[in-house]
N, C-alpha and C positions, 0 to 999 in steps of 0.2 A: 578335223584332223587330216593330215596328208601323209602319203608315202611317196618315196622316190620312184620314178618310172623305170629307170635303168641304173644298174651299177656303173660307175664311171671312175676314171682317173684323170685328174686335171692338174697341171703343173704351171706354177707361176715363178718368176724370178724377180727378187727385190734386192737390189744392192749386192748382187752376186750370190745371194743365198737362194737356194732352190727350195720351194715349198711344194710338195707333191701331196695332193689330197686324194685319198682312196675312199670313195663313197659306196657303201654297201647296204643292201636291204638285208635285215636280219630278223629272225623269229624268236631267238632265245639266247641265253648267256653262253651256252655251249658253242653255238655258232660264232658268237662274238670272240670267244677265246681262241677258237681255231683260226679265224681270220687274222687276229692280232699276232698269233704265233707265226703264221706264214708271212706276214708283212715284215715282222722283225727279222726273220730269216732272209727274206729277199733283200731287205735294205739294211743288212747288218753293218755296213760301213757308214751309215748316216749318223748325224749328230744327235738327233732327237726323233722319237716316234711318239707323237702326242695324239690324243684321241678324245672323242666324246661319243656316247651312245645313249639312246633312248628307246625303251620298250614302253608298252602301254602303261605299266605302273611302276617303272623303275628307270633310273638314269644314273650315269656316272661319267666322270671325265678325268683326264690325267695330263699334267704339264710335262711329265718325263724329263725333269731336270731343267726346264726353262724357268725363269723367275715366276714365283707364284702368281697365278691369275693372268698370265700373259698368253697362254696357249689353249689349255683345256676349256677354260671358262668362255673365251671368245668363240671357240668352236661350238660349244653348247648353246651360246646365245643365238647363233645363226639357226640352229636346229629349232629352238624354241620360238624364235620370231616367225619362222615359216610353219610352225605347228606340225612338225614332222615326227612320226613315231616309227618304230621298227627300223631304225637306221643306225649305222655305225660310220662315223666320219673319222678317218685317221689322217693326220697331216704329218708327213715325213719331212724333216728339215735337214738340208745339207748346209752347214755354215759356210758363208763365202768370204769371211775375213773382215767384214765390216759389221760392227755392232749396231743393232737397230734401236736399242733403248726399249723401255717397257711399252711406250705408246706405239712405237714402230712395230713391235712384235704383235701387239693386239691387233693392229690394222692388217698386218700380213696374214696372220692366221684367219682372221675373219674373211678377208678377201679370197683366200685360197678356197674356203668352204663355200662361200657365196657363188663363186664361179663354177664350182663342181655342181652345186644344186641347180644352177641355171642350165648347165649342160645336160644334166640328168632329166630335169623336168619333174613336176609333181602331179600327182593325181589324188582324188579324194579317197580316203581310207574307208572301205566298206567291208564290214564283217559279213561273211557268207555262211549259211548253213547248207549242208549237202545231204541229199536223200536218195535212197534207192527205192523205186516204186515198182512193185511186181503186180502184174495183172494177167488175167486170162485173155485169150484171143477174142472171145466174145465181148470183152470190154475195151478192145483197141480203140474204137471210135470215141468212146467216152474218155479214155486215157488221154488221147490226143487233144481232146477239147479241154480237159482240166489242166493240161500242162502248157497250154498255148502262151501263157504270159511268163513261163519259167525259162531259165537257160538250160536246155537239155544238152548235156555234155557227153552222153553216151546212150546207145540203144542196143539191146541184146535180145534177139529172137530165138529162144530155145524152146523148152517145154512150155514155158510161160514167157511173157514179155516183160523185160526189165529195163526201165528207164532210169538213168541217174541224172539228177538235176541239182543246180545250185541256185539259191535264193538269198538275196540280201536280207540280213538279219531283221532289219526294220520292216521289211515287206513280207516276212514269213507268216503266211496264213495257210500252210499245208493242212493243218489240223482241221480247220473249217471246210476246206475245199474237198477233201477226200472222205469226210465224215459220212457214214451211211453207205459207202461203196463196199465191194468185196475185195478191194485192193489192199495189199500189204505194203507198209511203208517202213523203211529202216533209216534212221538218222545215222549219218556217217561221221565219225570223228576224223577230221581231216588234218593231215600233216603236209605242209607245203613241200617238204622234201620228197613225198611219196606221190608221184604224179599219176594221173589216170593212165597215160600211155604205158607207164612202167607196169601198173597193175594189169592192164589188158595183155601186155607182153607175157607176164608171168602166167596168166590164166590160159593163154593160147599155148605156151610152150609146155607147161607142166600140168595142164588140165585141172588147175586149182580153182575152187569156187569161192572160197572165203578167206579172208585174212583177219587179223585181230584189229582192223580199223573199223569194224562194224560194231554198233551197239544200239541200245534203245529201240529194239524191235517192238512194234506194236501193230495191232489190227485196226483197220479204219472203222470197225464196228464196235470197238470197246467203248464202254460208257465213260471212261476216264480219258478219252482221246481228246476232248476239248480242253 
């Protein structure tokens, strides 16, 4: 599976009709709804606002008044052929006075999305797990050895040492790596909209230590850790 590398807007012109594709990475239906509302407001003078979206386990498309199967379905077909998930593709049309016919519409909507996908680029979709690892200063050397193959996204040196790491879900072997140590590991429930930078900003400004994004705390010495 793939995701788009960048949100983008790509416009093409076919027989005086403008087709504007707005390609967006999305995580959930609330985000999709919000983007659609904003696009409809921005292009309120357009003839049609068609779209297709696909999440991991759900998908939907709309012709928005175009002849059935000539807009939403071709948009979705491009998404499926490129095996893209977590994406919303909106194509705004301004009618240019020349009718394109069913075949012409299908080709136009398909081309609009294909060119947007090419401009955005694709990358492999990898699910990540996020962990907070707390250790004493006596275990610093061991901690650095154990996380050498992880992506360490934050380090905090306070009363104890706290590293935050992300690991591809298919490579997640945290349990076996830290089993038998005195370190405490917390799996973090991650929300794409809540960035580490914002988290660190809040902790610095308000001296806050924990938010409700943390759960599944366990000790590395627990018998049920494996």
